[in-house]
N, CA, C and O atoms as a CHARMM CRD file, in Angstrom:
* protein
*
  356
    1    1 MET  N     -5.27600  -9.33200  10.59300 PROA 1      0.00000
    2    1 MET  CA    -3.98300  -9.64600  10.04100 PROA 1      0.00000
    3    1 MET  C     -2.94100  -8.88200  10.85000 PROA 1      0.00000
    4    1 MET  O     -3.01900  -7.65900  10.96200 PROA 1      0.00000
    5    2 ASP  N     -1.98700  -9.57700  11.40300 PROA 2      0.00000
    6    2 ASP  CA    -0.92500  -8.94200  12.17700 PROA 2      0.00000
    7    2 ASP  C     -0.00600  -8.18300  11.24100 PROA 2      0.00000
    8    2 ASP  O      0.58500  -8.77400  10.33700 PROA 2      0.00000
    9    3 ALA  N      0.12000  -6.89400  11.44200 PROA 3      0.00000
   10    3 ALA  CA     0.98500  -6.06300  10.60500 PROA 3      0.00000
   11    3 ALA  C      2.20600  -5.61100  11.39200 PROA 3      0.00000
   12    3 ALA  O      2.82800  -4.60500  11.05300 PROA 3      0.00000
   13    4 GLY  N      2.54900  -6.34800  12.43600 PROA 4      0.00000
   14    4 GLY  CA     3.74000  -6.05700  13.21100 PROA 4      0.00000
   15    4 GLY  C      3.47300  -5.19200  14.42800 PROA 4      0.00000
   16    4 GLY  O      2.78800  -4.17300  14.34300 PROA 4      0.00000
   17    5 GLY  N      4.01500  -5.60200  15.54800 PROA 5      0.00000
   18    5 GLY  CA     3.91900  -4.80300  16.76700 PROA 5      0.00000
   19    5 GLY  C      2.49800  -4.53700  17.20800 PROA 5      0.00000
   20    5 GLY  O      1.71800  -5.46500  17.42100 PROA 5      0.00000
   21    6 ARG  N      2.16600  -3.26800  17.34200 PROA 6      0.00000
   22    6 ARG  CA     0.84100  -2.86700  17.82800 PROA 6      0.00000
   23    6 ARG  C     -0.11800  -2.54600  16.71300 PROA 6      0.00000
   24    6 ARG  O     -1.13900  -1.90300  16.96000 PROA 6      0.00000
   25    7 HSD  N      0.16000  -2.95800  15.51500 PROA 7      0.00000
   26    7 HSD  CA    -0.65100  -2.58700  14.36500 PROA 7      0.00000
   27    7 HSD  C     -1.48600  -3.77200  13.88000 PROA 7      0.00000
   28    7 HSD  O     -1.05800  -4.92400  13.95900 PROA 7      0.00000
   29    8 VAL  N     -2.65100  -3.47600  13.39200 PROA 8      0.00000
   30    8 VAL  CA    -3.53400  -4.47500  12.80300 PROA 8      0.00000
   31    8 VAL  C     -3.99300  -3.94100  11.45600 PROA 8      0.00000
   32    8 VAL  O     -4.38600  -2.77900  11.34500 PROA 8      0.00000
   33    9 LEU  N     -3.94600  -4.77100  10.45200 PROA 9      0.00000
   34    9 LEU  CA    -4.42700  -4.39700   9.12700 PROA 9      0.00000
   35    9 LEU  C     -5.73100  -5.14500   8.88200 PROA 9      0.00000
   36    9 LEU  O     -5.75800  -6.37600   8.88300 PROA 9      0.00000
   37   10 LEU  N     -6.80400  -4.39900   8.67500 PROA 10     0.00000
   38   10 LEU  CA    -8.10500  -4.99100   8.38400 PROA 10     0.00000
   39   10 LEU  C     -8.42500  -4.76400   6.91600 PROA 10     0.00000
   40   10 LEU  O     -8.38300  -3.63200   6.43500 PROA 10     0.00000
   41   11 LEU  N     -8.74100  -5.82300   6.21600 PROA 11     0.00000
   42   11 LEU  CA    -9.14700  -5.74600   4.81600 PROA 11     0.00000
   43   11 LEU  C    -10.54900  -6.31600   4.70500 PROA 11     0.00000
   44   11 LEU  O    -10.86000  -7.33800   5.31600 PROA 11     0.00000
   45   12 PHE  N    -11.38700  -5.66200   3.93100 PROA 12     0.00000
   46   12 PHE  CA   -12.77000  -6.08600   3.78300 PROA 12     0.00000
   47   12 PHE  C    -13.03200  -6.43700   2.33300 PROA 12     0.00000
   48   12 PHE  O    -12.77200  -5.63800   1.43400 PROA 12     0.00000
   49   13 LYS  N    -13.55000  -7.64000   2.10900 PROA 13     0.00000
   50   13 LYS  CA   -13.87800  -8.08600   0.76300 PROA 13     0.00000
   51   13 LYS  C    -15.14500  -7.38400   0.28500 PROA 13     0.00000
   52   13 LYS  O    -16.15200  -7.33900   0.99200 PROA 13     0.00000
   53   14 LYS  N    -15.07500  -6.84800  -0.90600 PROA 14     0.00000
   54   14 LYS  CA   -16.21800  -6.13700  -1.48000 PROA 14     0.00000
   55   14 LYS  C    -17.43600  -7.06800  -1.54700 PROA 14     0.00000
   56   14 LYS  O    -17.36500  -8.16000  -2.11000 PROA 14     0.00000
   57   15 GLY  N    -18.54500  -6.62100  -0.96700 PROA 15     0.00000
   58   15 GLY  CA   -19.78000  -7.39900  -1.01000 PROA 15     0.00000
   59   15 GLY  C    -19.88900  -8.48900   0.03900 PROA 15     0.00000
   60   15 GLY  O    -20.89300  -9.20100   0.07500 PROA 15     0.00000
   61   16 ALA  N    -18.88200  -8.64100   0.89900 PROA 16     0.00000
   62   16 ALA  CA   -18.89800  -9.74500   1.86200 PROA 16     0.00000
   63   16 ALA  C    -19.60800  -9.40700   3.16600 PROA 16     0.00000
   64   16 ALA  O    -20.00300 -10.31200   3.90000 PROA 16     0.00000
   65   17 SER  N    -19.77700  -8.12800   3.46600 PROA 17     0.00000
   66   17 SER  CA   -20.45800  -7.75000   4.70300 PROA 17     0.00000
   67   17 SER  C    -21.94900  -7.97300   4.54600 PROA 17     0.00000
   68   17 SER  O    -22.51800  -7.73100   3.48200 PROA 17     0.00000
   69   18 ARG  N    -22.57700  -8.43800   5.62000 PROA 18     0.00000
   70   18 ARG  CA   -24.02200  -8.63600   5.56400 PROA 18     0.00000
   71   18 ARG  C    -24.72100  -7.30100   5.42900 PROA 18     0.00000
   72   18 ARG  O    -24.32100  -6.31100   6.04100 PROA 18     0.00000
   73   19 GLU  N    -25.75000  -7.28100   4.63500 PROA 19     0.00000
   74   19 GLU  CA   -26.49200  -6.04100   4.36900 PROA 19     0.00000
   75   19 GLU  C    -26.96600  -5.41000   5.67600 PROA 19     0.00000
   76   19 GLU  O    -27.60100  -6.06400   6.50300 PROA 19     0.00000
   77   20 GLY  N    -26.64900  -4.13600   5.84500 PROA 20     0.00000
   78   20 GLY  CA   -27.12000  -3.39100   6.99900 PROA 20     0.00000
   79   20 GLY  C    -26.33100  -3.60600   8.27500 PROA 20     0.00000
   80   20 GLY  O    -26.56400  -2.89300   9.25100 PROA 20     0.00000
   81   21 SER  N    -25.39300  -4.57000   8.31300 PROA 21     0.00000
   82   21 SER  CA   -24.71000  -4.85000   9.56000 PROA 21     0.00000
   83   21 SER  C    -23.37400  -4.14300   9.69800 PROA 21     0.00000
   84   21 SER  O    -22.83600  -4.05600  10.80300 PROA 21     0.00000
   85   22 SER  N    -22.83100  -3.64000   8.61100 PROA 22     0.00000
   86   22 SER  CA   -21.51600  -3.02000   8.69900 PROA 22     0.00000
   87   22 SER  C    -21.32100  -1.99800   7.58800 PROA 22     0.00000
   88   22 SER  O    -21.67500  -2.24800   6.43500 PROA 22     0.00000
   89   23 PRO  N    -20.75700  -0.84600   7.93900 PROA 23     0.00000
   90   23 PRO  CA   -20.44800   0.13400   6.88800 PROA 23     0.00000
   91   23 PRO  C    -19.14000  -0.19900   6.17500 PROA 23     0.00000
   92   23 PRO  O    -18.75700   0.48600   5.22700 PROA 23     0.00000
   93   24 HSD  N    -18.45300  -1.25300   6.62900 PROA 24     0.00000
   94   24 HSD  CA   -17.15000  -1.61800   6.07800 PROA 24     0.00000
   95   24 HSD  C    -17.30200  -2.73300   5.05600 PROA 24     0.00000
   96   24 HSD  O    -17.24000  -3.91800   5.38600 PROA 24     0.00000
   97   25 ASP  N    -17.50100  -2.32900   3.81900 PROA 25     0.00000
   98   25 ASP  CA   -17.76100  -3.30900   2.77800 PROA 25     0.00000
   99   25 ASP  C    -16.63500  -3.37600   1.75800 PROA 25     0.00000
  100   25 ASP  O    -16.75600  -4.10000   0.77000 PROA 25     0.00000
  101   26 GLY  N    -15.55000  -2.65000   1.96100 PROA 26     0.00000
  102   26 GLY  CA   -14.46300  -2.65900   0.98900 PROA 26     0.00000
  103   26 GLY  C    -14.85900  -2.03300  -0.33100 PROA 26     0.00000
  104   26 GLY  O    -14.27100  -2.35200  -1.36400 PROA 26     0.00000
  105   27 ASP  N    -15.84000  -1.15100  -0.32100 PROA 27     0.00000
  106   27 ASP  CA   -16.32400  -0.52800  -1.54200 PROA 27     0.00000
  107   27 ASP  C    -15.56500   0.76500  -1.79800 PROA 27     0.00000
  108   27 ASP  O    -15.28200   1.52800  -0.87400 PROA 27     0.00000
  109   28 GLY  N    -15.24400   0.99600  -3.04700 PROA 28     0.00000
  110   28 GLY  CA   -14.53000   2.20800  -3.41600 PROA 28     0.00000
  111   28 GLY  C    -13.03100   1.98700  -3.45000 PROA 28     0.00000
  112   28 GLY  O    -12.52800   0.96400  -2.98600 PROA 28     0.00000
  113   29 GLU  N    -12.33000   2.95300  -4.00100 PROA 29     0.00000
  114   29 GLU  CA   -10.87900   2.85500  -4.09600 PROA 29     0.00000
  115   29 GLU  C    -10.24400   3.28400  -2.77300 PROA 29     0.00000
  116   29 GLU  O    -10.61000   4.30900  -2.19900 PROA 29     0.00000
  117   30 LEU  N     -9.30400   2.49800  -2.31000 PROA 30     0.00000
  118   30 LEU  CA    -8.63000   2.74700  -1.04900 PROA 30     0.00000
  119   30 LEU  C     -7.15200   3.01300  -1.29100 PROA 30     0.00000
  120   30 LEU  O     -6.63900   2.73500  -2.37500 PROA 30     0.00000
  121   31 HSD  N     -6.47100   3.54300  -0.29800 PROA 31     0.00000
  122   31 HSD  CA    -5.02500   3.75500  -0.34900 PROA 31     0.00000
  123   31 HSD  C     -4.41100   3.03800   0.83900 PROA 31     0.00000
  124   31 HSD  O     -4.71500   3.34600   1.99200 PROA 31     0.00000
  125   32 LEU  N     -3.53400   2.06800   0.54600 PROA 32     0.00000
  126   32 LEU  CA    -2.81500   1.34200   1.58100 PROA 32     0.00000
  127   32 LEU  C     -1.33300   1.56000   1.37500 PROA 32     0.00000
  128   32 LEU  O     -0.84800   1.49200   0.24600 PROA 32     0.00000
  129   33 ALA  N     -0.60400   1.82200   2.45200 PROA 33     0.00000
  130   33 ALA  CA     0.84100   2.00600   2.36700 PROA 33     0.00000
  131   33 ALA  C      1.52400   0.96400   3.24500 PROA 33     0.00000
  132   33 ALA  O      1.06600   0.66700   4.34800 PROA 33     0.00000
  133   34 PHE  N      2.61800   0.41800   2.74400 PROA 34     0.00000
  134   34 PHE  CA     3.39900  -0.57600   3.46600 PROA 34     0.00000
  135   34 PHE  C      4.82800  -0.08000   3.61900 PROA 34     0.00000
  136   34 PHE  O      5.44600   0.36100   2.64900 PROA 34     0.00000
  137   35 ALA  N      5.35000  -0.15200   4.83500 PROA 35     0.00000
  138   35 ALA  CA     6.72600   0.25600   5.11100 PROA 35     0.00000
  139   35 ALA  C      7.68300  -0.81700   4.62700 PROA 35     0.00000
  140   35 ALA  O      7.47600  -2.00700   4.86600 PROA 35     0.00000
  141   36 ILE  N      8.72800  -0.38500   3.94700 PROA 36     0.00000
  142   36 ILE  CA     9.77700  -1.29600   3.50200 PROA 36     0.00000
  143   36 ILE  C     11.13100  -0.66200   3.80700 PROA 36     0.00000
  144   36 ILE  O     11.23300   0.55200   3.97800 PROA 36     0.00000
  145   37 ALA  N     12.15800  -1.48600   3.87300 PROA 37     0.00000
  146   37 ALA  CA    13.51900  -0.98400   4.04000 PROA 37     0.00000
  147   37 ALA  C     13.95300  -0.31700   2.73200 PROA 37     0.00000
  148   37 ALA  O     13.51700  -0.72000   1.65400 PROA 37     0.00000
  149   38 ALA  N     14.79700   0.68900   2.82700 PROA 38     0.00000
  150   38 ALA  CA    15.28000   1.38700   1.63300 PROA 38     0.00000
  151   38 ALA  C     15.92300   0.41800   0.64000 PROA 38     0.00000
  152   38 ALA  O     15.78500   0.58900  -0.57100 PROA 38     0.00000
  153   39 ALA  N     16.61600  -0.58500   1.14300 PROA 39     0.00000
  154   39 ALA  CA    17.28000  -1.56400   0.27400 PROA 39     0.00000
  155   39 ALA  C     16.29500  -2.42600  -0.51800 PROA 39     0.00000
  156   39 ALA  O     16.68400  -3.04700  -1.50700 PROA 39     0.00000
  157   40 GLU  N     15.03800  -2.47400  -0.10200 PROA 40     0.00000
  158   40 GLU  CA    14.02800  -3.28800  -0.78200 PROA 40     0.00000
  159   40 GLU  C     13.34300  -2.56500  -1.94200 PROA 40     0.00000
  160   40 GLU  O     12.61500  -3.19400  -2.71000 PROA 40     0.00000
  161   41 LEU  N     13.55900  -1.27100  -2.08100 PROA 41     0.00000
  162   41 LEU  CA    12.84400  -0.50000  -3.09800 PROA 41     0.00000
  163   41 LEU  C     13.11100  -1.02800  -4.50800 PROA 41     0.00000
  164   41 LEU  O     12.16900  -1.19300  -5.28300 PROA 41     0.00000
  165   42 THR  N     14.34400  -1.29000  -4.85100 PROA 42     0.00000
  166   42 THR  CA    14.65600  -1.78800  -6.20100 PROA 42     0.00000
  167   42 THR  C     14.11600  -3.20400  -6.40600 PROA 42     0.00000
  168   42 THR  O     13.74600  -3.57100  -7.52100 PROA 42     0.00000
  169   43 VAL  N     14.07000  -3.99200  -5.34600 PROA 43     0.00000
  170   43 VAL  CA    13.48500  -5.33600  -5.43700 PROA 43     0.00000
  171   43 VAL  C     12.00500  -5.23200  -5.78700 PROA 43     0.00000
  172   43 VAL  O     11.51300  -5.95400  -6.65500 PROA 43     0.00000
  173   44 TRP  N     11.29600  -4.32700  -5.10600 PROA 44     0.00000
  174   44 TRP  CA     9.87600  -4.10500  -5.39600 PROA 44     0.00000
  175   44 TRP  C      9.67200  -3.60600  -6.82000 PROA 44     0.00000
  176   44 TRP  O      8.78000  -4.07500  -7.52700 PROA 44     0.00000
  177   45 GLU  N     10.49700  -2.65800  -7.23500 PROA 45     0.00000
  178   45 GLU  CA    10.37100  -2.10700  -8.57700 PROA 45     0.00000
  179   45 GLU  C     10.56500  -3.19600  -9.62400 PROA 45     0.00000
  180   45 GLU  O      9.81900  -3.25000 -10.60200 PROA 45     0.00000
  181   46 SER  N     11.54700  -4.05400  -9.43400 PROA 46     0.00000
  182   46 SER  CA    11.79400  -5.16700 -10.36500 PROA 46     0.00000
  183   46 SER  C     10.64500  -6.16000 -10.36100 PROA 46     0.00000
  184   46 SER  O     10.23900  -6.64900 -11.41500 PROA 46     0.00000
  185   47 TRP  N     10.11400  -6.46100  -9.17000 PROA 47     0.00000
  186   47 TRP  CA     9.00500  -7.41600  -9.07600 PROA 47     0.00000
  187   47 TRP  C      7.76600  -6.88400  -9.77900 PROA 47     0.00000
  188   47 TRP  O      7.10300  -7.62000 -10.51000 PROA 47     0.00000
  189   48 LEU  N      7.45300  -5.62300  -9.56600 PROA 48     0.00000
  190   48 LEU  CA     6.29300  -5.02400 -10.22800 PROA 48     0.00000
  191   48 LEU  C      6.45400  -5.08000 -11.74300 PROA 48     0.00000
  192   48 LEU  O      5.51600  -5.45000 -12.44900 PROA 48     0.00000
  193   49 LYS  N      7.61400  -4.72200 -12.24400 PROA 49     0.00000
  194   49 LYS  CA     7.86800  -4.75700 -13.68700 PROA 49     0.00000
  195   49 LYS  C      7.75700  -6.18100 -14.22600 PROA 49     0.00000
  196   49 LYS  O      7.14000  -6.40000 -15.26900 PROA 49     0.00000
  197   50 ALA  N      8.34500  -7.14500 -13.53000 PROA 50     0.00000
  198   50 ALA  CA     8.31100  -8.54300 -13.96900 PROA 50     0.00000
  199   50 ALA  C      6.89500  -9.10000 -14.00800 PROA 50     0.00000
  200   50 ALA  O      6.61100 -10.02800 -14.76600 PROA 50     0.00000
  201   51 ASN  N      6.00900  -8.53900 -13.19700 PROA 51     0.00000
  202   51 ASN  CA     4.62700  -9.01400 -13.13500 PROA 51     0.00000
  203   51 ASN  C      3.65800  -8.12700 -13.91400 PROA 51     0.00000
  204   51 ASN  O      2.44200  -8.27100 -13.78500 PROA 51     0.00000
  205   52 GLY  N      4.19000  -7.22000 -14.71300 PROA 52     0.00000
  206   52 GLY  CA     3.34900  -6.39300 -15.57300 PROA 52     0.00000
  207   52 GLY  C      2.49600  -5.38300 -14.83200 PROA 52     0.00000
  208   52 GLY  O      1.43600  -4.99200 -15.31900 PROA 52     0.00000
  209   53 ILE  N      2.94300  -4.95900 -13.66600 PROA 53     0.00000
  210   53 ILE  CA     2.18200  -4.00500 -12.85900 PROA 53     0.00000
  211   53 ILE  C      2.80400  -2.62200 -13.04400 PROA 53     0.00000
  212   53 ILE  O      3.97100  -2.40200 -12.72000 PROA 53     0.00000
  213   54 ALA  N      2.01300  -1.71000 -13.56400 PROA 54     0.00000
  214   54 ALA  CA     2.51200  -0.35700 -13.84800 PROA 54     0.00000
  215   54 ALA  C      2.71700   0.42900 -12.56100 PROA 54     0.00000
  216   54 ALA  O      1.88000   0.39600 -11.65900 PROA 54     0.00000
  217   55 ILE  N      3.81800   1.12100 -12.48900 PROA 55     0.00000
  218   55 ILE  CA     4.06600   2.04800 -11.38800 PROA 55     0.00000
  219   55 ILE  C      3.45200   3.38400 -11.78300 PROA 55     0.00000
  220   55 ILE  O      3.85200   3.99100 -12.77700 PROA 55     0.00000
  221   56 GLU  N      2.47700   3.83800 -10.99900 PROA 56     0.00000
  222   56 GLU  CA     1.79600   5.10500 -11.28500 PROA 56     0.00000
  223   56 GLU  C      2.65200   6.30300 -10.95700 PROA 56     0.00000
  224   56 GLU  O      2.62100   7.31400 -11.65900 PROA 56     0.00000
  225   57 GLU  N      3.42400   6.18700  -9.87600 PROA 57     0.00000
  226   57 GLU  CA     4.24000   7.32900  -9.46300 PROA 57     0.00000
  227   57 GLU  C      5.41700   6.83900  -8.63800 PROA 57     0.00000
  228   57 GLU  O      5.30100   5.89300  -7.85900 PROA 57     0.00000
  229   58 ARG  N      6.54200   7.49400  -8.82300 PROA 58     0.00000
  230   58 ARG  CA     7.71300   7.35400  -7.96300 PROA 58     0.00000
  231   58 ARG  C      7.90800   8.71300  -7.31100 PROA 58     0.00000
  232   58 ARG  O      7.91400   9.73600  -7.99600 PROA 58     0.00000
  233   59 ARG  N      8.06500   8.72900  -6.00600 PROA 59     0.00000
  234   59 ARG  CA     8.21400  10.01700  -5.33300 PROA 59     0.00000
  235   59 ARG  C      9.36500   9.95100  -4.33900 PROA 59     0.00000
  236   59 ARG  O      9.49800   8.99000  -3.58100 PROA 59     0.00000
  237   60 THR  N     10.18200  10.98000  -4.35800 PROA 60     0.00000
  238   60 THR  CA    11.19900  11.17600  -3.33700 PROA 60     0.00000
  239   60 THR  C     10.72500  12.31100  -2.44800 PROA 60     0.00000
  240   60 THR  O     10.45800  13.41300  -2.92800 PROA 60     0.00000
  241   61 TRP  N     10.62100  12.04600  -1.15900 PROA 61     0.00000
  242   61 TRP  CA    10.08300  13.00500  -0.19400 PROA 61     0.00000
  243   61 TRP  C     11.18200  13.92900   0.32200 PROA 61     0.00000
  244   61 TRP  O     12.36800  13.62300   0.20000 PROA 61     0.00000
  245   62 ASP  N     10.78400  15.04800   0.89200 PROA 62     0.00000
  246   62 ASP  CA    11.72700  16.05700   1.38200 PROA 62     0.00000
  247   62 ASP  C     12.74900  15.50300   2.37800 PROA 62     0.00000
  248   62 ASP  O     13.88900  15.96600   2.42200 PROA 62     0.00000
  249   63 LEU  N     12.34200  14.51700   3.17400 PROA 63     0.00000
  250   63 LEU  CA    13.24500  13.94600   4.17500 PROA 63     0.00000
  251   63 LEU  C     14.07600  12.78600   3.61700 PROA 63     0.00000
  252   63 LEU  O     14.80700  12.13500   4.36300 PROA 63     0.00000
  253   64 GLY  N     13.96800  12.52600   2.31300 PROA 64     0.00000
  254   64 GLY  CA    14.79200  11.50400   1.66000 PROA 64     0.00000
  255   64 GLY  C     14.12700  10.16300   1.43900 PROA 64     0.00000
  256   64 GLY  O     14.67000   9.32100   0.72400 PROA 64     0.00000
  257   65 GLY  N     12.96200   9.94000   2.03600 PROA 65     0.00000
  258   65 GLY  CA    12.24700   8.68200   1.81100 PROA 65     0.00000
  259   65 GLY  C     11.72100   8.60900   0.38900 PROA 65     0.00000
  260   65 GLY  O     11.58800   9.62500  -0.29400 PROA 65     0.00000
  261   66 GLN  N     11.42600   7.39300  -0.04500 PROA 66     0.00000
  262   66 GLN  CA    10.89200   7.19300  -1.38600 PROA 66     0.00000
  263   66 GLN  C      9.65400   6.30800  -1.33500 PROA 66     0.00000
  264   66 GLN  O      9.53200   5.42400  -0.48700 PROA 66     0.00000
  265   67 SER  N      8.74100   6.56900  -2.26600 PROA 67     0.00000
  266   67 SER  CA     7.51100   5.78100  -2.38500 PROA 67     0.00000
  267   67 SER  C      7.30900   5.35200  -3.82900 PROA 67     0.00000
  268   67 SER  O      7.62600   6.08800  -4.76400 PROA 67     0.00000
  269   68 LEU  N      6.77700   4.15100  -3.99100 PROA 68     0.00000
  270   68 LEU  CA     6.28900   3.65900  -5.28500 PROA 68     0.00000
  271   68 LEU  C      4.79600   3.46300  -5.13100 PROA 68     0.00000
  272   68 LEU  O      4.34500   2.90200  -4.13200 PROA 68     0.00000
  273   69 TYR  N      4.01600   3.92200  -6.11200 PROA 69     0.00000
  274   69 TYR  CA     2.56200   3.79000  -6.10300 PROA 69     0.00000
  275   69 TYR  C      2.12900   2.93900  -7.28600 PROA 69     0.00000
  276   69 TYR  O      2.61900   3.11400  -8.40100 PROA 69     0.00000
  277   70 PHE  N      1.20200   2.01200  -7.03300 PROA 70     0.00000
  278   70 PHE  CA     0.67400   1.14600  -8.08300 PROA 70     0.00000
  279   70 PHE  C     -0.73100   0.71500  -7.68400 PROA 70     0.00000
  280   70 PHE  O     -1.13700   0.90700  -6.53800 PROA 70     0.00000
  281   71 ARG  N     -1.47300   0.13600  -8.61800 PROA 71     0.00000
  282   71 ARG  CA    -2.87800  -0.25300  -8.36800 PROA 71     0.00000
  283   71 ARG  C     -3.02300  -1.77200  -8.33200 PROA 71     0.00000
  284   71 ARG  O     -2.33000  -2.49900  -9.04300 PROA 71     0.00000
  285   72 ASP  N     -3.94300  -2.22900  -7.48300 PROA 72     0.00000
  286   72 ASP  CA    -4.30400  -3.64500  -7.50700 PROA 72     0.00000
  287   72 ASP  C     -5.44700  -3.83400  -8.51000 PROA 72     0.00000
  288   72 ASP  O     -5.93500  -2.85300  -9.07000 PROA 72     0.00000
  289   73 PRO  N     -5.88100  -5.07300  -8.74400 PROA 73     0.00000
  290   73 PRO  CA    -6.93900  -5.30100  -9.75300 PROA 73     0.00000
  291   73 PRO  C     -8.25700  -4.58200  -9.46800 PROA 73     0.00000
  292   73 PRO  O     -9.03500  -4.35000 -10.39300 PROA 73     0.00000
  293   74 ASP  N     -8.52700  -4.22300  -8.20300 PROA 74     0.00000
  294   74 ASP  CA    -9.75200  -3.48400  -7.86300 PROA 74     0.00000
  295   74 ASP  C     -9.52800  -1.97400  -7.87300 PROA 74     0.00000
  296   74 ASP  O    -10.39800  -1.21800  -7.44200 PROA 74     0.00000
  297   75 ARG  N     -8.38000  -1.53200  -8.35700 PROA 75     0.00000
  298   75 ARG  CA    -7.99500  -0.12800  -8.49700 PROA 75     0.00000
  299   75 ARG  C     -7.64300   0.56200  -7.18200 PROA 75     0.00000
  300   75 ARG  O     -7.59400   1.79000  -7.12000 PROA 75     0.00000
  301   76 HSD  N     -7.39700  -0.23100  -6.12200 PROA 76     0.00000
  302   76 HSD  CA    -6.92000   0.36000  -4.88200 PROA 76     0.00000
  303   76 HSD  C     -5.49000   0.83600  -5.11100 PROA 76     0.00000
  304   76 HSD  O     -4.71100   0.17000  -5.79300 PROA 76     0.00000
  305   77 LEU  N     -5.14900   1.97900  -4.54500 PROA 77     0.00000
  306   77 LEU  CA    -3.80400   2.52100  -4.66800 PROA 77     0.00000
  307   77 LEU  C     -2.93100   1.92500  -3.57300 PROA 77     0.00000
  308   77 LEU  O     -3.20700   2.09700  -2.38600 PROA 77     0.00000
  309   78 LEU  N     -1.88900   1.23200  -3.97300 PROA 78     0.00000
  310   78 LEU  CA    -0.95200   0.62400  -3.03000 PROA 78     0.00000
  311   78 LEU  C      0.35400   1.39000  -3.09000 PROA 78     0.00000
  312   78 LEU  O      0.77500   1.85700  -4.14900 PROA 78     0.00000
  313   79 GLU  N      0.98400   1.50800  -1.93800 PROA 79     0.00000
  314   79 GLU  CA     2.24300   2.25100  -1.83700 PROA 79     0.00000
  315   79 GLU  C      3.21600   1.43500  -1.01100 PROA 79     0.00000
  316   79 GLU  O      2.85100   0.88600   0.02800 PROA 79     0.00000
  317   80 VAL  N      4.45100   1.35600  -1.47100 PROA 80     0.00000
  318   80 VAL  CA     5.53500   0.86600  -0.62700 PROA 80     0.00000
  319   80 VAL  C      6.41600   2.07900  -0.35600 PROA 80     0.00000
  320   80 VAL  O      6.76200   2.82400  -1.27300 PROA 80     0.00000
  321   81 ALA  N      6.77700   2.27300   0.91700 PROA 81     0.00000
  322   81 ALA  CA     7.45500   3.50000   1.32700 PROA 81     0.00000
  323   81 ALA  C      8.65500   3.18100   2.21200 PROA 81     0.00000
  324   81 ALA  O      8.57700   2.35400   3.12000 PROA 81     0.00000
  325   82 THR  N      9.75700   3.85000   1.92700 PROA 82     0.00000
  326   82 THR  CA    10.97400   3.67700   2.71300 PROA 82     0.00000
  327   82 THR  C     11.01500   4.70600   3.84100 PROA 82     0.00000
  328   82 THR  O     10.29000   5.70000   3.79500 PROA 82     0.00000
  329   83 PRO  N     11.85300   4.48000   4.85200 PROA 83     0.00000
  330   83 PRO  CA    11.99000   5.48700   5.91100 PROA 83     0.00000
  331   83 PRO  C     12.38400   6.85200   5.32800 PROA 83     0.00000
  332   83 PRO  O     13.13500   6.94000   4.35700 PROA 83     0.00000
  333   84 GLY  N     11.86300   7.89400   5.94200 PROA 84     0.00000
  334   84 GLY  CA    12.17200   9.25200   5.51600 PROA 84     0.00000
  335   84 GLY  C     11.04600   9.92200   4.77500 PROA 84     0.00000
  336   84 GLY  O     11.26200  10.90900   4.07100 PROA 84     0.00000
  337   85 ILE  N      9.81600   9.38600   4.92900 PROA 85     0.00000
  338   85 ILE  CA     8.68800  10.07200   4.27300 PROA 85     0.00000
  339   85 ILE  C      7.99400  11.03400   5.23300 PROA 85     0.00000
  340   85 ILE  O      7.37100  12.00300   4.80000 PROA 85     0.00000
  341   86 TRP  N      8.09800  10.77000   6.52900 PROA 86     0.00000
  342   86 TRP  CA     7.58600  11.66100   7.57200 PROA 86     0.00000
  343   86 TRP  C      8.65200  11.80000   8.64300 PROA 86     0.00000
  344   86 TRP  O      9.62600  11.04700   8.65800 PROA 86     0.00000
  345   87 SER  N      8.47400  12.74600   9.52600 PROA 87     0.00000
  346   87 SER  CA     9.44300  12.91600  10.62200 PROA 87     0.00000
  347   87 SER  C      9.43000  11.72800  11.58500 PROA 87     0.00000
  348   87 SER  O     10.43000  11.47300  12.25700 PROA 87     0.00000
  349   88 ILE  N      8.31200  10.99700  11.66100 PROA 88     0.00000
  350   88 ILE  CA     8.23500   9.83600  12.55200 PROA 88     0.00000
  351   88 ILE  C      8.55400   8.52200  11.84800 PROA 88     0.00000
  352   88 ILE  O      8.62200   7.47700  12.49400 PROA 88     0.00000
  353   89 TYR  N      8.75300   8.56400  10.52000 PROA 89     0.00000
  354   89 TYR  CA     9.12100   7.35500   9.76200 PROA 89     0.00000
  355   89 TYR  C     10.05200   7.73800   8.64500 PROA 89     0.00000
  356   89 TYR  O     10.48700   6.87700   7.88100 PROA 89     0.00000
């Protein structure tokens, strides 16, 4: 899946890998973060609320960036993050 520029996002369906052929089976809880523009944060928050998805945590980082954390149906932790969470983003 093209995630922009030089990045690739690989997702593995639980149980889809052939037995013994790959250690990447999508098993266990994962953490995925997606970069968003600061102006999109309230849009995401409204969308999550409208779809009954609980926000586990809202965090404002030392450099001013903000993150929203929520879970998908398989309990993976998903994060949308605005610029200012690290010195490089």
